[in-house]
BALUM-518229 format. One record per residue (C-alpha): residue in one letter; x, y, z. Coordinates in steps of 0.1 Angstrom, whole numbers. Layout:
<pts>
{pt 'A'; {X; Y; Z}}
...
</pts>
This chain:
<pts>
{pt 'M'; {672; -26; -204}}
{pt 'T'; {675; -20; -168}}
{pt 'D'; {659; -40; -140}}
{pt 'E'; {636; -11; -134}}
{pt 'T'; {623; -12; -170}}
{pt 'V'; {618; -49; -168}}
{pt 'D'; {598; -46; -135}}
{pt 'E'; {577; -18; -149}}
{pt 'A'; {569; -38; -180}}
{pt 'E'; {559; -69; -160}}
{pt 'S'; {537; -50; -135}}
{pt 'T'; {518; -30; -162}}
{pt 'P'; {494; -51; -181}}
{pt 'A'; {493; -49; -219}}
{pt 'P'; {465; -26; -233}}
{pt 'G'; {446; -56; -246}}
{pt 'R'; {448; -74; -212}}
{pt 'R'; {437; -42; -194}}
{pt 'R'; {406; -40; -216}}
{pt 'T'; {397; -76; -209}}
{pt 'L'; {400; -70; -172}}
{pt 'V'; {378; -39; -174}}
{pt 'R'; {352; -58; -194}}
{pt 'A'; {352; -87; -169}}
{pt 'A'; {348; -62; -140}}
{pt 'V'; {319; -45; -158}}
{pt 'V'; {302; -79; -166}}
{pt 'L'; {306; -90; -130}}
{pt 'L'; {292; -57; -117}}
{pt 'F'; {263; -60; -141}}
{pt 'L'; {256; -96; -130}}
{pt 'A'; {257; -86; -94}}
{pt 'L'; {233; -57; -101}}
{pt 'V'; {209; -81; -120}}
{pt 'A'; {211; -106; -91}}
{pt 'G'; {203; -79; -66}}
{pt 'V'; {173; -66; -86}}
{pt 'A'; {160; -102; -91}}
{pt 'A'; {163; -109; -53}}
{pt 'E'; {145; -77; -44}}
{pt 'G'; {118; -85; -70}}
{pt 'W'; {114; -120; -55}}
{pt 'L'; {111; -106; -20}}
{pt 'L'; {86; -80; -31}}
{pt 'L'; {65; -107; -48}}
{pt 'R'; {65; -129; -17}}
{pt 'Q'; {55; -99; 4}}
{pt 'H'; {27; -91; -20}}
{pt 'Q'; {15; -127; -20}}
{pt 'H'; {16; -127; 18}}
{pt 'D'; {-5; -95; 20}}
{pt 'V'; {-30; -108; -5}}
{pt 'V'; {-35; -141; 14}}
{pt 'A'; {-38; -122; 47}}
{pt 'A'; {-64; -98; 33}}
{pt 'Q'; {-85; -126; 17}}
{pt 'A'; {-85; -146; 49}}
{pt 'L'; {-92; -116; 71}}
{pt 'E'; {-123; -107; 50}}
{pt 'A'; {-135; -143; 51}}
{pt 'A'; {-130; -144; 89}}
{pt 'K'; {-150; -112; 93}}
{pt 'G'; {-179; -126; 73}}
{pt 'F'; {-178; -159; 91}}
{pt 'A'; {-178; -142; 125}}
{pt 'V'; {-210; -124; 116}}
{pt 'T'; {-225; -156; 104}}
{pt 'L'; {-215; -175; 135}}
{pt 'T'; {-227; -148; 160}}
{pt 'S'; {-260; -140; 142}}
{pt 'T'; {-292; -161; 144}}
{pt 'D'; {-326; -153; 132}}
{pt 'Q'; {-356; -173; 146}}
{pt 'S'; {-373; -173; 112}}
{pt 'K'; {-342; -187; 94}}
{pt 'I'; {-326; -209; 121}}
{pt 'D'; {-319; -237; 97}}
{pt 'D'; {-304; -213; 72}}
{pt 'N'; {-281; -200; 99}}
{pt 'F'; {-268; -235; 107}}
{pt 'T'; {-264; -243; 70}}
{pt 'A'; {-244; -211; 65}}
{pt 'V'; {-221; -218; 95}}
{pt 'L'; {-214; -254; 83}}
{pt 'D'; {-208; -240; 47}}
{pt 'G'; {-181; -216; 61}}
{pt 'A'; {-164; -242; 83}}
{pt 'T'; {-140; -271; 78}}
{pt 'G'; {-121; -298; 97}}
{pt 'D'; {-126; -304; 134}}
{pt 'F'; {-145; -272; 139}}
{pt 'K'; {-171; -282; 113}}
{pt 'D'; {-174; -317; 127}}
{pt 'G'; {-178; -304; 163}}
{pt 'Y'; {-204; -278; 153}}
{pt 'A'; {-223; -304; 133}}
{pt 'K'; {-224; -327; 163}}
{pt 'S'; {-236; -300; 187}}
{pt 'S'; {-260; -282; 163}}
{pt 'A'; {-291; -303; 172}}
{pt 'K'; {-288; -293; 209}}
{pt 'L'; {-279; -257; 201}}
{pt 'R'; {-308; -255; 176}}
{pt 'K'; {-333; -268; 202}}
{pt 'M'; {-320; -243; 228}}
{pt 'L'; {-322; -214; 204}}
{pt 'I'; {-358; -223; 194}}
{pt 'D'; {-370; -231; 229}}
{pt 'N'; {-357; -198; 243}}
{pt 'K'; {-366; -178; 212}}
{pt 'V'; {-330; -165; 210}}
{pt 'S'; {-321; -141; 182}}
{pt 'T'; {-286; -126; 179}}
{pt 'T'; {-269; -100; 157}}
{pt 'G'; {-232; -100; 154}}
{pt 'T'; {-210; -71; 142}}
{pt 'V'; {-173; -72; 138}}
{pt 'L'; {-158; -41; 155}}
{pt 'D'; {-122; -48; 147}}
{pt 'A'; {-101; -76; 133}}
{pt 'A'; {-64; -83; 127}}
{pt 'V'; {-42; -110; 112}}
{pt 'K'; {-21; -126; 139}}
{pt 'G'; {-1; -150; 116}}
{pt 'V'; {1; -163; 81}}
{pt 'R'; {13; -197; 68}}
{pt 'D'; {10; -211; 33}}
{pt 'D'; {-26; -223; 35}}
{pt 'S'; {-38; -210; 69}}
{pt 'V'; {-42; -176; 86}}
{pt 'D'; {-48; -168; 123}}
{pt 'V'; {-72; -139; 129}}
{pt 'L'; {-82; -121; 160}}
{pt 'L'; {-116; -104; 160}}
{pt 'A'; {-136; -81; 184}}
{pt 'V'; {-173; -89; 179}}
{pt 'K'; {-203; -71; 193}}
{pt 'Q'; {-233; -94; 197}}
{pt 'V'; {-268; -82; 206}}
{pt 'V'; {-289; -110; 221}}
{pt 'T'; {-326; -112; 227}}
{pt 'N'; {-346; -141; 241}}
{pt 'S'; {-379; -150; 257}}
{pt 'A'; {-365; -147; 293}}
{pt 'S'; {-352; -112; 289}}
{pt 'P'; {-373; -85; 273}}
{pt 'D'; {-344; -61; 268}}
{pt 'P'; {-316; -68; 244}}
{pt 'R'; {-283; -77; 260}}
{pt 'T'; {-250; -67; 244}}
{pt 'D'; {-220; -89; 246}}
{pt 'Y'; {-185; -81; 235}}
{pt 'L'; {-165; -111; 223}}
{pt 'A'; {-129; -117; 216}}
{pt 'V'; {-128; -144; 189}}
{pt 'S'; {-97; -162; 177}}
{pt 'M'; {-101; -179; 144}}
{pt 'T'; {-79; -200; 121}}
{pt 'M'; {-89; -197; 85}}
{pt 'Q'; {-78; -225; 61}}
{pt 'K'; {-76; -223; 23}}
{pt 'V'; {-98; -251; 9}}
{pt 'G'; {-99; -250; -29}}
{pt 'D'; {-105; -213; -37}}
{pt 'R'; {-123; -205; -4}}
{pt 'W'; {-111; -195; 31}}
{pt 'L'; {-130; -216; 57}}
{pt 'A'; {-129; -215; 95}}
{pt 'A'; {-109; -245; 107}}
{pt 'N'; {-108; -235; 143}}
{pt 'V'; {-128; -210; 163}}
{pt 'V'; {-122; -201; 200}}
{pt 'L'; {-150; -181; 216}}
{pt 'P'; {-147; -169; 252}}
{pt 'Q'; {-165; -189; 279}}
{pt 'Q'; {-195; -170; 292}}
</pts>
């Protein structure tokens, strides 16, 4: 045997060893493929969950914006109850504290309002809260002005998940 033959024999793996290396490479490639598919699936699931949360909170915010910007003289107490039912946290506490004065002002001036959401978008999503921006048209009538007045409001709202409901935790209305 020459040195060349010995080097060739040492550098060429035996057929059994070659099959083992090929199998190992195939298994590693398969595991990498499975890991990639699993990671992509997880990312798609998280995106879907994010989209569902955003859509649910957006719909709740739109409904609450209409409730908040609409008052009916014949159902004033129902209006306040509906607002408090759709609110939570500091916003609910603040609204409850100021509602007696607001109620008196609305009744004394025979104020009626109708709110309509013109457009809305999700600004940000966290695990249990969603920030929403809304453009609201509010038509206002009162005893001092015979003609209805139309206001356009930019409303910023934070919706918070409480149980199975999305409630308004913070509402910022423009100063008139």
